[in-house]
C-alpha positions as CSV (number, residue, x, y, z in Angstrom):
1,M,-25.5,-6.0,9.8
2,T,-25.9,-2.5,11.3
3,Q,-24.3,0.4,9.6
4,K,-24.2,2.7,12.7
5,M,-20.7,4.0,13.2
6,R,-19.5,4.1,16.8
7,K,-17.1,6.5,18.4
8,R,-13.7,5.1,19.1
9,N,-14.2,4.9,22.9
10,E,-17.4,2.8,22.3
11,V,-15.5,0.0,20.6
12,E,-14.4,-3.2,22.4
13,E,-10.7,-3.4,23.3
14,E,-10.3,-6.7,21.5
15,M,-11.2,-5.0,18.2
16,K,-8.4,-2.5,18.6
17,W,-4.6,-3.0,18.3
18,D,-2.5,-3.1,21.4
19,L,0.2,-0.4,21.3
20,A,1.8,-1.6,24.5
21,A,4.5,-3.4,22.5
22,L,5.8,0.0,21.6
23,F,5.2,1.9,24.8
24,Q,2.9,1.6,27.8
25,N,1.9,5.2,27.7
26,K,2.9,8.7,26.6
27,A,5.2,9.2,29.6
28,E,7.2,6.2,28.5
29,S,7.3,7.5,24.9
30,N,8.5,10.9,26.1
31,Q,11.2,9.3,28.2
32,A,12.4,7.5,25.1
33,L,12.3,10.7,23.2
34,E,14.6,12.4,25.7
35,E,17.0,9.5,25.5
36,V,17.1,9.8,21.8
37,R,17.8,13.6,22.0
38,Q,20.8,12.8,24.2
39,D,22.0,10.0,21.9
40,I,21.9,12.4,19.0
41,E,24.0,15.0,20.9
42,K,26.6,12.3,21.6
43,F,26.4,11.1,18.0
44,N,27.2,14.6,16.7
45,E,30.1,15.1,19.1
46,K,31.6,11.7,18.2
47,Y,31.2,11.6,14.4
48,N,30.6,15.0,12.9
49,N,33.6,15.7,10.6
50,D,35.2,12.5,11.8
51,L,34.1,9.8,9.3
52,K,37.6,9.3,8.0
53,D,38.1,5.5,7.9
54,V,36.4,2.2,7.7
55,S,36.4,1.8,11.5
56,S,34.8,5.1,12.3
57,I,32.1,4.7,9.6
58,L,31.2,1.2,10.8
59,S,30.9,2.4,14.3
60,A,28.8,5.4,13.2
61,I,26.4,3.3,11.1
62,K,25.7,1.0,14.1
63,D,25.0,4.0,16.4
64,Y,22.9,5.6,13.7
65,E,20.7,2.6,13.4
66,K,20.1,2.5,17.1
67,I,18.9,6.1,17.0
68,L,16.7,5.5,14.0
69,Q,15.2,2.4,15.6
70,A,14.2,4.3,18.7
71,A,12.9,7.3,16.8
72,G,10.9,4.9,14.6
73,R,9.1,3.4,17.6
74,I,8.3,6.9,18.9
75,S,7.0,8.0,15.6
76,Q,4.9,4.9,15.1
77,Y,3.4,5.2,18.6
78,S,2.3,8.8,17.8
79,Y,0.7,8.4,14.4
80,L,-1.1,5.1,14.8
81,P,-3.8,6.5,17.1
82,V,-4.5,9.3,14.6
83,S,-5.0,6.8,11.8
84,A,-7.5,5.0,14.0
85,D,-9.4,8.2,14.9
86,I,-8.5,11.4,13.2
87,T,-11.1,13.2,15.4
88,D,-9.0,12.6,18.5
89,T,-7.6,16.1,19.0
90,E,-5.3,15.0,21.8
91,A,-3.8,12.3,19.7
92,M,-3.5,14.7,16.7
93,N,-1.7,17.3,18.8
94,Y,0.7,14.7,20.2
95,S,1.4,13.3,16.7
96,R,2.2,16.8,15.4
97,T,4.5,17.4,18.3
98,I,6.4,14.2,17.7
99,Q,6.6,14.9,13.9
100,N,8.2,18.3,14.7
101,E,10.6,16.6,17.1
102,I,11.5,13.9,14.5
103,A,12.1,16.7,12.0
104,K,14.5,18.4,14.4
105,M,16.3,15.0,14.9
106,S,16.5,14.4,11.2
107,A,18.0,17.9,10.8
108,S,20.6,17.2,13.5
109,L,21.5,13.9,11.9
110,S,21.6,15.1,8.3
111,F,25.3,15.7,8.5
112,F,25.9,11.9,8.7
113,E,24.6,10.9,5.2
114,S,26.0,14.2,3.7
115,Q,29.5,13.3,4.9
116,L,29.1,9.6,4.2
117,T,28.1,10.3,0.6
118,A,31.2,12.4,0.3
119,A,33.4,9.6,1.5
120,N,35.8,7.9,-0.9
121,E,34.2,5.0,-2.8
122,T,37.0,2.7,-2.0
123,V,36.5,3.3,1.7
124,L,32.7,2.7,1.3
125,D,33.4,-0.6,-0.6
126,Q,35.6,-1.7,2.3
127,V,32.8,-0.9,4.8
128,A,30.4,-3.2,2.8
129,E,33.1,-5.9,2.5
130,E,33.9,-5.9,6.2
131,E,30.2,-5.8,7.3
132,P,28.0,-7.4,4.6
133,L,24.8,-6.5,6.5
134,F,25.6,-2.9,5.5
135,A,26.2,-3.6,1.8
136,A,22.7,-2.6,0.7
137,Y,22.9,0.7,2.6
138,I,26.3,1.4,1.1
139,R,25.0,0.7,-2.4
140,K,22.3,3.3,-2.0
141,I,24.7,5.8,-0.4
142,K,27.0,5.5,-3.4
143,K,24.0,6.1,-5.8
144,R,23.2,9.3,-3.9
145,K,26.5,10.9,-4.6
146,N,25.3,12.7,-7.7
147,M,22.0,13.9,-6.1
148,Q,23.3,15.0,-2.7
149,L,22.9,18.7,-2.0
150,D,24.9,21.0,0.2
151,P,24.8,19.8,3.8
152,A,23.1,23.0,4.9
153,V,20.4,22.4,2.3
154,E,19.9,18.8,3.3
155,K,19.6,19.9,6.9
156,A,17.0,22.5,6.0
157,L,14.9,20.0,4.0
158,A,15.0,17.6,6.9
159,Q,13.8,20.3,9.3
160,L,11.0,21.2,6.9
161,G,9.7,17.7,6.8
162,P,6.3,18.4,8.5
163,V,5.7,21.3,6.2
164,L,6.7,19.4,3.1
165,N,4.4,16.5,4.1
166,A,1.5,18.8,4.7
167,P,-0.4,18.1,1.4
168,Q,-1.0,14.5,2.5
169,A,-2.2,15.6,5.9
170,I,-4.5,18.2,4.4
171,Y,-6.0,15.6,2.0
172,E,-6.5,13.2,4.9
173,Q,-8.2,15.8,7.0
174,A,-10.5,16.8,4.2
175,R,-11.5,13.3,3.4
176,S,-11.8,11.8,6.9
177,T,-12.9,14.8,9.0
178,D,-14.4,17.7,6.9
179,M,-16.4,15.6,4.4
180,D,-19.8,14.9,6.1
181,F,-21.6,12.4,3.9
182,G,-24.7,12.4,6.0
183,T,-27.4,9.9,4.9
184,F,-29.2,8.9,1.8
185,V,-32.7,7.5,1.3
186,V,-33.9,4.5,-0.7
187,D,-37.5,3.4,-0.8
188,G,-38.3,5.5,2.2
189,E,-35.5,4.1,4.4
190,E,-32.6,6.3,5.6
191,Y,-29.1,4.9,5.4
192,P,-26.0,6.5,7.1
193,L,-23.0,7.2,4.9
194,S,-19.3,7.7,5.6
195,Y,-16.3,7.3,3.4
196,V,-15.3,4.1,5.1
197,L,-18.8,2.7,5.0
198,Y,-18.9,3.3,1.2
199,E,-15.5,1.8,0.5
200,D,-16.0,-1.2,2.8
201,Y,-19.8,-1.9,2.4
202,Y,-22.0,0.1,0.0
203,M,-19.7,-0.3,-2.9
204,Y,-20.3,-4.1,-2.8
205,H,-24.0,-3.9,-1.9
206,P,-26.2,-6.4,-3.8
207,D,-29.1,-4.0,-3.9
208,M,-28.7,-1.9,-7.0
209,N,-30.7,1.1,-5.7
210,I,-28.7,1.3,-2.4
211,R,-25.4,0.8,-4.2
212,R,-26.0,3.5,-6.8
213,S,-27.7,5.9,-4.4
214,A,-24.7,5.6,-2.0
215,F,-22.3,6.4,-4.9
216,K,-24.4,9.4,-6.0
217,K,-24.4,10.9,-2.5
218,L,-20.7,10.2,-2.0
219,S,-19.9,12.0,-5.3
220,E,-22.1,14.9,-4.4
221,V,-20.3,15.5,-1.1
222,M,-16.8,15.0,-2.6
223,S,-17.5,17.4,-5.4
224,Q,-17.9,20.2,-2.8
225,Y,-14.2,19.7,-1.8
226,Q,-12.6,19.1,-5.2
227,N,-10.9,22.4,-5.4
228,V,-9.1,22.3,-2.0
229,V,-8.1,18.6,-2.7
230,A,-6.8,19.6,-6.1
231,T,-4.8,22.4,-4.6
232,A,-3.3,20.0,-2.0
233,Y,-2.3,17.6,-4.8
234,Y,-0.9,20.4,-6.9
235,T,1.3,21.5,-4.0
236,Q,2.5,17.9,-3.5
237,L,3.6,17.6,-7.1
238,Q,5.2,21.0,-7.2
239,K,7.2,20.0,-4.1
240,E,8.3,16.7,-5.8
241,K,9.2,18.5,-9.1
242,T,11.2,21.2,-7.2
243,I,13.2,18.7,-5.2
244,A,13.8,16.6,-8.3
245,S,15.2,19.7,-10.1
246,M,17.3,20.6,-7.1
247,R,18.8,17.1,-7.1
248,G,19.7,17.3,-10.8
249,F,16.9,15.3,-12.4
250,D,15.4,16.5,-15.7
251,S,12.3,14.3,-15.1
252,I,10.2,13.8,-12.1
253,F,9.8,10.2,-13.1
254,D,13.5,9.5,-12.9
255,Y,13.7,11.2,-9.5
256,L,10.8,9.2,-8.0
257,L,12.0,5.9,-9.5
258,E,15.6,6.3,-8.3
259,N,14.8,5.1,-4.9
260,Q,12.9,2.1,-6.2
261,E,16.0,1.1,-8.2
262,V,14.1,0.6,-11.4
263,D,14.0,2.6,-14.7
264,Q,11.3,4.2,-16.7
265,E,11.1,1.1,-19.0
266,L,9.8,-1.1,-16.3
267,Y,7.4,1.6,-15.0
268,H,5.8,2.4,-18.4
269,R,5.7,-1.2,-19.5
270,Q,3.6,-2.2,-16.5
271,I,1.0,0.5,-17.3
272,D,1.0,0.3,-21.1
273,L,0.7,-3.5,-21.3
274,L,-2.1,-3.7,-18.8
275,M,-4.0,-0.8,-20.4
276,K,-3.7,-2.4,-23.8
277,D,-3.8,-6.2,-23.2
278,F,-5.6,-6.6,-19.9
279,A,-8.4,-4.2,-20.6
280,P,-10.2,-6.6,-23.0
281,V,-10.0,-9.3,-20.4
282,M,-11.7,-7.2,-17.8
283,R,-14.3,-5.9,-20.2
284,K,-15.2,-9.5,-20.9
285,F,-15.4,-10.3,-17.2
286,I,-17.4,-7.2,-16.2
287,T,-19.9,-7.8,-19.1
288,H,-20.4,-11.3,-17.8
289,V,-21.0,-10.0,-14.3
290,K,-23.6,-7.6,-15.7
291,E,-25.4,-10.4,-17.5
292,E,-25.4,-12.8,-14.5
293,N,-26.8,-10.0,-12.3
294,G,-29.5,-9.2,-14.8
295,L,-28.4,-5.5,-15.3
296,D,-29.3,-3.6,-18.4
297,Q,-26.2,-1.5,-18.0
298,M,-23.1,-1.8,-16.0
299,Y,-22.5,1.6,-14.3
300,Y,-19.3,2.7,-12.6
301,A,-21.0,2.3,-9.3
302,D,-21.7,-1.4,-10.1
303,L,-18.1,-2.4,-10.8
304,K,-17.4,-4.1,-7.4
305,I,-20.5,-6.3,-7.2
306,D,-20.2,-10.0,-6.9
307,L,-20.8,-12.3,-9.9
308,D,-23.1,-14.4,-7.6
309,S,-24.1,-12.6,-4.4
310,D,-25.6,-15.8,-3.0
311,Y,-22.1,-17.1,-2.7
312,S,-20.7,-14.2,-0.8
313,P,-20.2,-15.7,2.7
314,T,-19.7,-13.7,5.8
315,V,-16.6,-14.3,7.8
316,T,-16.0,-13.6,11.5
317,I,-12.6,-12.6,12.9
318,D,-12.4,-16.0,14.6
319,E,-13.1,-17.7,11.3
320,S,-10.4,-15.7,9.7
321,K,-7.9,-17.3,12.0
322,E,-8.8,-20.7,10.7
323,L,-8.4,-19.4,7.2
324,V,-4.9,-18.3,8.0
325,K,-4.0,-21.7,9.4
326,E,-5.3,-23.6,6.4
327,A,-4.6,-21.2,3.5
328,L,-1.0,-20.3,4.5
329,A,-0.1,-23.9,5.3
330,P,1.9,-24.4,2.1
331,L,4.5,-21.9,3.5
332,G,5.2,-24.1,6.4
333,E,4.4,-24.4,10.1
334,D,7.0,-21.8,11.2
335,Y,5.6,-19.2,8.9
336,V,2.0,-19.9,9.9
337,A,2.9,-19.7,13.6
338,L,4.5,-16.3,12.9
339,I,1.4,-14.9,11.3
340,L,-0.9,-16.3,13.9
341,R,0.8,-14.3,16.6
342,S,-1.1,-11.3,15.2
343,Y,-4.3,-12.5,17.0
344,P,-3.2,-12.9,20.6
345,E,-0.7,-10.0,20.4
346,R,-3.4,-7.8,18.7
347,W,-1.4,-6.5,15.8
348,V,-4.7,-5.7,13.9
349,D,-7.1,-2.8,14.5
350,F,-10.4,-4.3,13.2
351,S,-12.7,-1.6,14.5
352,Q,-15.2,0.3,12.4
353,N,-15.4,3.7,14.1
354,I,-15.9,7.4,13.4
355,G,-12.8,9.2,12.3
356,K,-10.9,6.0,11.2
357,R,-9.0,6.5,7.9
358,S,-10.3,4.4,5.0
359,G,-8.4,1.6,3.4
360,A,-5.8,-0.5,5.1
361,F,-2.1,-0.5,5.8
362,C,0.6,-2.4,7.6
363,S,3.1,-0.4,9.6
364,T,6.4,-2.1,10.7
365,A,9.0,-0.6,13.0
366,Y,12.3,-2.3,13.2
367,G,12.6,-4.5,16.3
368,N,8.8,-4.7,16.9
369,H,6.0,-6.6,15.5
370,P,3.9,-4.9,12.7
371,Y,0.6,-3.1,13.2
372,I,-2.3,-3.4,10.7
373,L,-5.2,-1.0,10.3
374,M,-8.4,-2.1,8.5
375,S,-12.2,-2.0,9.1
376,W,-13.8,-5.4,9.5
377,A,-17.3,-5.5,8.1
378,G,-17.6,-9.3,8.2
379,Q,-17.4,-9.9,4.5
380,L,-15.1,-12.4,2.7
381,S,-13.5,-9.3,1.1
382,D,-12.3,-8.4,4.6
383,A,-10.5,-11.7,4.9
384,Y,-8.7,-10.8,1.6
385,T,-7.7,-7.4,3.0
386,L,-6.5,-9.1,6.2
387,F,-4.5,-11.7,4.3
388,H,-3.0,-8.9,2.1
389,E,-1.8,-6.9,5.1
390,L,-0.5,-10.0,6.9
391,G,1.6,-10.7,3.8
392,H,3.3,-7.3,4.4
393,A,3.7,-8.2,8.0
394,G,5.3,-11.6,7.3
395,Q,7.8,-10.0,4.9
396,G,8.5,-7.1,7.3
397,I,9.3,-9.5,10.2
398,L,11.5,-11.9,8.1
399,S,13.3,-9.0,6.4
400,N,14.0,-7.3,9.7
401,E,15.3,-10.5,11.3
402,N,17.7,-11.1,8.4
403,N,19.0,-7.6,7.6
404,S,20.3,-4.5,9.3
405,M,17.7,-1.8,9.8
406,L,19.2,0.3,7.0
407,G,19.1,-2.6,4.6
408,A,15.8,-4.2,5.6
409,R,13.4,-2.2,3.3
410,P,12.7,-3.9,0.0
411,S,12.3,-1.8,-3.2
412,L,8.8,-0.3,-3.5
413,Y,8.7,-2.1,-6.9
414,T,8.5,-5.5,-5.1
415,I,6.8,-4.5,-1.9
416,E,3.3,-5.7,-2.9
417,A,4.4,-9.1,-4.0
418,P,4.1,-10.8,-0.6
419,S,0.8,-9.3,0.2
420,T,-0.8,-10.4,-3.0
421,F,0.8,-13.8,-2.8
422,H,-1.2,-14.2,0.4
423,E,-4.4,-13.4,-1.4
424,L,-3.6,-16.1,-4.1
425,L,-3.0,-18.6,-1.3
426,L,-6.4,-17.8,0.1
427,T,-8.1,-18.2,-3.3
428,N,-6.3,-21.5,-3.9
429,Y,-7.5,-22.8,-0.5
430,L,-11.1,-21.8,-1.1
431,K,-11.0,-23.2,-4.6
432,E,-9.7,-26.6,-3.4
433,K,-12.5,-26.7,-0.8
434,S,-15.2,-26.1,-3.4
435,N,-17.1,-29.2,-4.4
436,D,-19.5,-27.9,-7.1
437,A,-19.5,-25.7,-10.1
438,R,-21.2,-22.8,-8.5
439,M,-18.8,-22.7,-5.6
440,E,-15.8,-23.0,-7.9
441,R,-17.1,-20.2,-10.1
442,S,-17.6,-18.0,-7.0
443,V,-14.1,-18.6,-5.8
444,I,-12.5,-17.9,-9.2
445,S,-14.6,-14.8,-9.6
446,K,-13.5,-13.6,-6.1
447,M,-9.9,-14.0,-7.2
448,I,-10.7,-11.7,-10.2
449,S,-12.9,-9.2,-8.5
450,K,-10.9,-8.9,-5.3
451,T,-7.2,-9.7,-5.8
452,Y,-6.8,-8.7,-9.4
453,F,-9.5,-6.1,-9.7
454,H,-8.1,-4.2,-6.8
455,N,-4.4,-4.5,-7.7
456,F,-4.5,-4.9,-11.5
457,V,-7.3,-2.5,-12.2
458,T,-8.1,-0.1,-9.4
459,H,-4.5,0.7,-8.7
460,L,-3.5,0.5,-12.4
461,L,-6.1,3.1,-13.3
462,E,-4.7,5.3,-10.5
463,A,-1.2,4.8,-12.0
464,A,-2.3,5.6,-15.5
465,Y,-4.1,8.8,-14.4
466,Q,-1.2,9.7,-12.1
467,R,1.3,9.4,-15.0
468,E,-0.7,11.9,-17.1
469,V,-0.6,14.4,-14.2
470,Y,3.1,14.0,-13.7
471,R,3.6,14.5,-17.5
472,L,1.9,17.9,-17.1
473,V,4.1,18.8,-14.2
474,D,7.2,17.7,-16.0
475,A,6.2,19.9,-18.9
476,G,5.9,22.9,-16.6
477,Q,2.1,23.0,-16.8
478,S,-0.5,23.5,-14.1
479,F,-3.8,21.8,-13.4
480,D,-7.0,22.3,-11.4
481,A,-9.8,20.1,-10.3
482,A,-11.5,20.2,-13.7
483,K,-8.3,19.1,-15.4
484,L,-7.9,16.2,-13.0
485,S,-11.4,15.1,-13.5
486,E,-10.9,15.3,-17.3
487,L,-7.7,13.1,-17.1
488,K,-9.4,10.6,-14.8
489,R,-12.4,10.2,-17.0
490,S,-10.2,9.8,-20.1
491,V,-8.3,6.9,-18.5
492,L,-11.5,5.2,-17.3
493,E,-12.9,5.5,-20.8
494,E,-9.8,4.1,-22.4
495,F,-9.8,1.1,-20.2
496,W,-13.5,0.2,-20.0
497,G,-14.6,1.2,-23.5
498,D,-18.3,0.8,-23.9
499,S,-18.6,-2.0,-21.4
500,V,-19.2,0.5,-18.5
501,E,-21.3,3.6,-18.3
502,L,-19.4,6.3,-16.5
503,E,-22.1,8.2,-14.7
504,E,-21.5,11.6,-13.1
505,G,-19.1,11.3,-10.2
506,A,-16.9,8.6,-11.8
507,E,-14.4,11.3,-12.7
508,L,-14.0,12.3,-9.1
509,T,-12.3,9.0,-8.3
510,W,-9.0,10.9,-8.3
511,M,-10.1,12.3,-4.9
512,R,-10.4,8.9,-3.3
513,Q,-6.8,7.7,-3.0
514,I,-4.0,8.7,-0.7
515,H,-1.4,6.9,-2.8
516,Y,-1.0,10.0,-5.0
517,Y,0.8,11.6,-2.1
518,M,3.3,8.7,-2.0
519,G,5.2,9.1,-5.3
520,L,5.0,6.4,-7.9
521,Y,3.4,3.9,-5.7
522,S,0.1,2.9,-7.4
523,Y,1.8,1.0,-10.3
524,T,3.8,-1.2,-7.9
525,Y,0.6,-3.1,-7.0
526,S,0.4,-4.6,-10.5
527,A,4.2,-5.1,-10.5
528,G,4.0,-7.0,-7.2
529,L,1.0,-9.0,-8.3
530,T,2.8,-10.0,-11.5
531,I,5.7,-11.3,-9.4
532,A,3.3,-13.0,-6.9
533,T,1.3,-14.7,-9.7
534,Q,4.3,-16.2,-11.4
535,A,5.8,-17.3,-8.1
536,F,2.5,-18.8,-7.0
537,L,2.1,-20.8,-10.3
538,K,5.7,-21.9,-9.9
539,M,4.9,-23.2,-6.4
540,K,1.9,-25.1,-7.7
541,E,4.1,-26.7,-10.3
542,E,7.4,-27.4,-8.4
543,G,6.3,-27.6,-4.7
544,Q,8.8,-27.3,-1.9
545,P,11.7,-25.9,-3.9
546,A,9.6,-23.0,-5.1
547,V,8.3,-22.5,-1.5
548,D,11.9,-22.3,-0.3
549,G,12.7,-19.8,-2.9
550,W,9.8,-17.6,-2.0
551,L,10.6,-17.7,1.7
552,E,14.2,-16.7,0.8
553,F,12.8,-13.8,-1.3
554,L,10.9,-12.6,1.8
555,K,14.1,-12.5,3.8
556,L,16.0,-10.4,1.3
557,G,15.0,-7.0,2.4
558,G,16.9,-4.5,0.3
559,R,20.0,-6.7,-0.4
560,H,19.4,-6.7,-4.1
561,I,17.8,-4.4,-6.7
562,P,14.4,-5.7,-7.9
563,A,15.7,-7.3,-11.1
564,E,18.0,-9.5,-9.0
565,A,15.7,-10.0,-6.0
566,T,12.9,-11.5,-8.1
567,I,15.2,-14.1,-9.6
568,V,15.4,-15.6,-6.1
569,A,11.6,-16.1,-6.3
570,G,12.0,-17.6,-9.8
571,V,10.7,-14.6,-11.7
572,D,12.6,-12.6,-14.3
573,I,11.2,-9.1,-14.5
574,T,13.7,-7.9,-17.1
575,T,11.3,-9.1,-19.8
576,E,7.6,-8.6,-20.4
577,K,7.0,-12.4,-20.2
578,P,5.9,-12.6,-16.5
579,L,3.3,-9.9,-17.2
580,Q,2.1,-11.4,-20.4
581,D,1.9,-14.8,-18.8
582,T,-0.1,-13.3,-15.9
583,I,-2.6,-11.7,-18.3
584,Q,-3.0,-15.0,-20.1
585,Y,-3.6,-16.8,-16.8
586,L,-6.3,-14.2,-16.0
587,D,-7.9,-14.5,-19.5
588,E,-8.1,-18.3,-19.0
589,S,-9.6,-17.8,-15.6
590,V,-12.4,-15.5,-17.0
591,N,-13.1,-18.0,-19.7
592,Q,-13.4,-20.7,-17.0
593,I,-15.9,-18.6,-15.1
594,I,-18.0,-18.2,-18.3
595,A,-17.9,-21.9,-19.0
596,L,-18.9,-22.7,-15.4
597,S,-21.8,-20.2,-15.7
598,K,-23.0,-22.1,-18.8
599,E,-22.7,-25.4,-16.9
600,I,-24.7,-24.1,-14.0
601,S,-27.4,-22.7,-16.2
602,H,-28.0,-26.1,-17.7
603,E,-28.2,-27.9,-14.4
């Protein structure tokens, strides 16, 4: 496999997503933008100060949704190219222009929710009763009554959107554009390095010297930018704290959890139980990985290596299609057919190219198919990433088809359940295909090292670190890059104990995640995987009734708060039992891996 990174224009079209489902070109997008401007003018004339009864509110909500749907398509069309190539200055300029236009639109429309929030609750209840599709939206509007600011302030905040979102943009520019990682040398051979190459390739490399050298070089370059990134992050948190205070919240946690419709108990429980009860399970697993790989010491740079690198098959994009057909089959022909549309319709940007942002995401605009960004390196881990994002896509489509636009978005607390459920289905399929102890061990270890490591460990440690930073901000304290590194190292030490040697650079992991600019997001990965694990085990035990419950869960959108929504999938998150059961399942899986290793060694 070559590591040479190509420019975006050198990549084959079939490796890129097709944005024509949104607009054929910028001219078409600009025409849609002009139409939205006109619709907003008419909306203002028709509804401003005239939301007096059920009929006018229902009419306004329907028109409001149409405007938001059109604006969403325009916004998506502008930012997807930047995600694929941040070095494309033309795309960047267009994206910024559209962001400014969207901010102006939001400001012009801000009167609507201000006046809707001020409406009589009895009238709002009648709206939800007359049109059940709007019930979820009305529920959230009623909750906003106590946090709504003066309409003029709400309008100003909407217009300041691009400025208030600047810290995330600054971080992404620093990481994806300004950081030049150059090359590193191992045994006289020079290797090119980029952030994407490290995250998608070198981090898993079976050669210890290449893997550790890549981490060292990555850390050296990142350290040169730690102060500017820390400043961007500090600005982000100060923004969140200021707005939280403006809206009447004593704690930044309560403010950020309000929109998720969960309380601090669920948030802290997820982090605390995993840090305490899951850490020993992962220490046991990672120690076994060290032993099987013949390492004297497990360093932080070694954490993502395979238990058995000889059983790390490569996977082509065409082969991934077959995996989708087979692994997702338990969810039924209709669901599989829905997901398979992603290939001929080119929902996915598979390309590895210069300027592409790291990681992966699924972007869904109401009324259109989703778009997925990832970087395909041909490893089985890429198939897991694809399955993960296709899980988001499946839920996005089913939710949009069964809900109004304003009620289609599920709570962030549950948003990662469908994606990780897909990963579990992939593992289950690969496991059932295995016909010997070594293959079975490899598949189970992949489940631990890919699905659970990523979501129950990587993102958990992000969440545990993030919580400590937010506690500083809540207490009115400041921080700099040194403090962030201190907090991150402390969390890593608490979780890994003496099972992992934290070499220099491990503490800079706080610089590697954009989730910190998305509120309390990181912890929801483990929350979603807890839901997914229990629903998956229920499906294995009960069959079709559990499948039907899961598909119904995917269609819910935001109709219910998380504690009610998960009941549809057969999971009760009001207690710690689902999380404890999941930890037990993982402990048993690690023990099974160790037992299989003993069996293999005696063959």
